[in-house]
C-alpha positions in Angstrom: 19.6 -13.5 -3.7 15.7 -15.2 -3.8 15.0 -18.6 -6.4 11.5 -18.5 -7.4 8.6 -22.0 -8.3 5.7 -22.9 -9.9 4.7 -26.2 -9.0 1.5 -28.0 -10.5 -0.9 -30.8 -9.0 -3.6 -32.4 -11.0 -6.2 -31.8 -8.2 -7.1 -29.4 -5.3 -6.5 -32.2 -3.3 -3.4 -33.0 -4.2 -2.8 -28.8 -3.5 -3.5 -28.5 -0.5 -1.6 -31.8 0.7 1.9 -30.5 -1.0 0.9 -27.3 0.7 0.6 -29.2 3.8 4.0 -31.1 2.9 5.8 -27.4 2.5 4.5 -25.8 5.5 5.8 -29.1 7.4 9.0 -29.2 5.5 9.7 -25.3 6.6 8.9 -25.4 10.0 10.9 -27.5 11.0 13.8 -26.3 8.5 13.1 -22.9 10.5 14.1 -24.4 13.9 16.7 -26.4 13.3 18.5 -23.3 11.4 17.3 -21.4 14.6 15.5 -22.7 17.7 12.6 -21.3 17.1 10.3 -21.0 13.6 6.7 -18.1 12.2 4.7 -18.6 9.9 2.1 -16.7 9.1 -1.3 -18.4 8.2 -4.2 -17.1 5.2 -7.7 -18.7 5.3 -10.0 -19.6 2.4 -10.9 -22.7 1.2 -7.1 -24.1 0.8 -5.5 -22.3 3.6 -8.0 -23.9 5.9 -7.3 -26.7 4.5 -4.2 -27.8 4.0 -3.6 -27.1 7.7 -6.6 -29.3 8.3 -4.2 -31.6 7.0 -1.1 -30.8 8.4 -3.2 -31.8 11.8 -2.9 -35.3 10.5 1.1 -35.2 9.3 2.5 -32.9 11.7 6.1 -33.8 11.0 8.9 -33.7 13.6 6.9 -29.7 14.4 7.8 -28.4 17.5 5.3 -26.3 18.7 6.1 -25.1 22.2 8.1 -23.0 19.7 5.9 -21.8 17.0 4.9 -18.2 16.4 1.7 -18.6 14.2 0.9 -15.0 12.5 -2.5 -13.9 10.4 -1.5 -12.4 7.1 -5.5 -10.7 7.0 -8.7 -10.7 9.6 -11.3 -9.8 9.2 -12.7 -7.4 11.9 -15.8 -8.6 13.2 -16.4 -9.8 17.4 -14.3 -12.4 19.0 -15.3 -15.9 18.3 -17.1 -15.6 15.1 -16.6 -18.1 12.8 -16.1 -16.3 9.4 -12.5 -15.7 11.1 -9.6 -16.2 9.7 -8.4 -17.6 13.2 -11.5 -18.9 15.0 -11.0 -21.5 11.2 -7.9 -22.1 11.5 -8.1 -22.5 15.9 -10.8 -25.7 14.5 -8.4 -26.9 11.4 -5.6 -27.1 13.5 -4.6 -24.8 16.6 -7.3 -26.6 19.1 -5.3 -29.8 18.3 -1.8 -29.2 18.7 0.4 -28.1 21.7 1.1 -23.8 20.4 1.7 -22.1 23.3 -0.7 -19.7 24.0 0.8 -16.5 23.8 3.3 -17.3 20.6 -0.3 -17.6 18.9 -0.9 -13.7 17.3 -4.8 -13.2 15.5 -5.4 -9.7 15.3 -8.2 -8.3 17.0 -11.6 -8.5 16.8 -14.6 -5.4 16.9 -15.4 -7.0 19.8 -11.8 -6.3 22.0 -9.8 -3.1 23.5 -9.9 -2.0 20.3 -13.3 -1.4 18.6 -12.1 1.2 15.8 -10.5 -0.7 12.5 -7.3 1.7 12.4 -6.9 1.2 16.3 -6.5 -2.8 15.7 -4.2 -2.8 13.0 -1.8 -1.1 15.3 -1.9 -2.7 17.7 -1.5 -5.9 15.3 1.6 -3.5 13.9 3.2 -3.6 16.9 3.6 -6.8 17.1 4.5 -7.6 14.3 7.2 -4.5 14.4 7.7 -6.1 17.7 8.3 -10.0 16.2 10.8 -8.1 13.4 12.9 -6.7 15.4 13.9 -10.0 17.3 13.6 -12.3 14.8 14.1 -10.2 11.4 12.1 -12.2 9.3 8.8 -14.5 9.0 9.8 -17.7 8.8 6.8 -18.6 5.8 3.6 -16.5 5.2 1.2 -18.5 3.4 -0.8 -17.2 0.9 -4.1 -18.1 -1.3 -5.4 -15.5 -4.5 -8.6 -13.9 -5.6 -10.0 -14.4 -9.1 -9.1 -10.9 -9.5 -5.4 -11.4 -8.4 -5.4 -10.1 -4.8 -4.2 -11.7 -1.5 -4.6 -10.8 2.1 -6.5 -8.0 2.4 -4.7 -6.4 -0.2 -7.5 -4.9 -3.2 -5.8 -3.9 -6.6 -5.6 -0.2 -7.1 -6.6 0.5 -3.6 -4.7 2.1 -0.2 -3.6 -1.1 1.6 -2.0 -2.1 -2.0 0.2 1.1 -2.4 1.6 1.9 0.8 4.9 1.7 0.7 6.0 1.5 4.8 3.1 0.2 7.0 3.2 -3.2 7.9 -0.5 -3.5 8.9 -2.9 -1.3 7.6 -6.7 -1.3 7.9 -9.1 -1.9 5.0 -12.5 0.3 5.4 -13.9 -0.3 2.3 -13.1 -4.3 1.2 -14.7 -5.0 -2.5 -15.5 -8.7 -0.7 -17.4 -8.4 2.3 -16.5 -7.8 5.8 -16.2 -5.1 4.7 -14.0 -4.5 6.9 -10.5 -6.6 7.8 -6.8 -5.8 9.2 -3.6 -6.8 6.4 -0.9 -7.4 6.3 1.2 -5.1 3.9 2.9 -5.5 0.4 6.4 -4.8 2.6 5.2 -6.8 5.3 4.9 -9.9 3.1 8.7 -8.9 1.6 10.3 -9.6 5.7 9.0 -13.4 4.8 11.7 -15.7 4.1 9.6 -17.6 2.4 6.6 -16.9 0.0 3.8 -19.8 -0.4 1.0 -19.4 -2.5 -1.2 -21.5 -3.0 -4.1 -21.2 -6.1 -6.9 -23.0 -7.2 -9.5 -22.8 -9.6 -9.2 -21.9 -13.8 -11.2 -18.5 -12.0 -7.8 -17.7 -11.1 -5.7 -18.5 -14.2 -6.0 -15.4 -15.8 -4.3 -13.2 -12.4 -1.8 -15.9 -11.9 0.1 -15.8 -15.7 -0.3 -11.4 -15.0 1.5 -12.6 -11.7 3.8 -14.4 -13.1 4.6 -12.9 -16.0 5.3 -9.0 -14.3 2.0 -7.0 -13.5 2.3 -4.4 -11.4 1.1 -5.3 -8.1 -1.2 -2.7 -8.1 -3.6 -4.7 -11.1 -2.3 -7.5 -9.4 -1.4 -8.0 -5.8 0.0 -11.3 -6.1 2.5 -10.0 -8.2 3.6 -8.5 -5.5 4.3 -11.0 -2.9 8.3 -12.1 -2.8 10.3 -14.0 0.0 13.5 -12.9 1.0 14.8 -16.5 -0.2 12.1 -18.1 -2.1 8.9 -17.6 -4.0 7.3 -20.5 -4.0 3.6 -20.6 -6.5 1.7 -24.0 -5.8 -0.8 -24.7 -8.4 -3.7 -27.3 -9.4 -3.9 -27.7 -13.1 -7.0 -25.2 -13.5 -5.5 -22.4 -11.7 -1.9 -23.0 -14.0 -4.4 -23.2 -17.2 -2.9 -20.1 -19.2 1.0 -20.2 -17.8 2.9 -21.8 -21.2 3.8 -25.6 -21.3 
């Protein structure tokens, strides 16, 4: 049975450090149990901040036996500083001995698949191949927007309504850039452990709605559920609307 938990921290720095520690714990445990591990990264300030902390305190992670994916990617040219991949490489991946063949970014707009639908199809094939062999992602990290979006799954969009495909293109994102490639809720649910890392008072209402049973169409974060555990890591501001 999947377990759920909420943990609250006094400030953003404490939150990010705790998220980094959770990253290390889950990866090391997965490698102990299965010999390798996989993590799905998220962008944003907290998502990149936790990677910087992992770089400082990597624990016993076996970097050669780690597969790295992204929950979503901005469909921009290779090397664009707004791409989540570029930011993650700068924060962590360029500084640790990961196997380049086990780092799986979505295609850039300047790559072999210049159409976002084709790029989504290519990433879907990569995700399906991994899951066919390994069964699930070990850890899926998520940030959340003030309206409750996760990855590039925004309220009342076709991407959020998707019930079967694991990867889709979002071509009209309400948050720029408009074109993105994103894992869907079905893909998130193929993760053993889902960890949402959320900070800021502007997100408090969406946090409370998600934890109080909102529809994922209204608050996409409400649909982020791990097969073994789902953990919300919050700072006090993001937890402000929860009962004490």
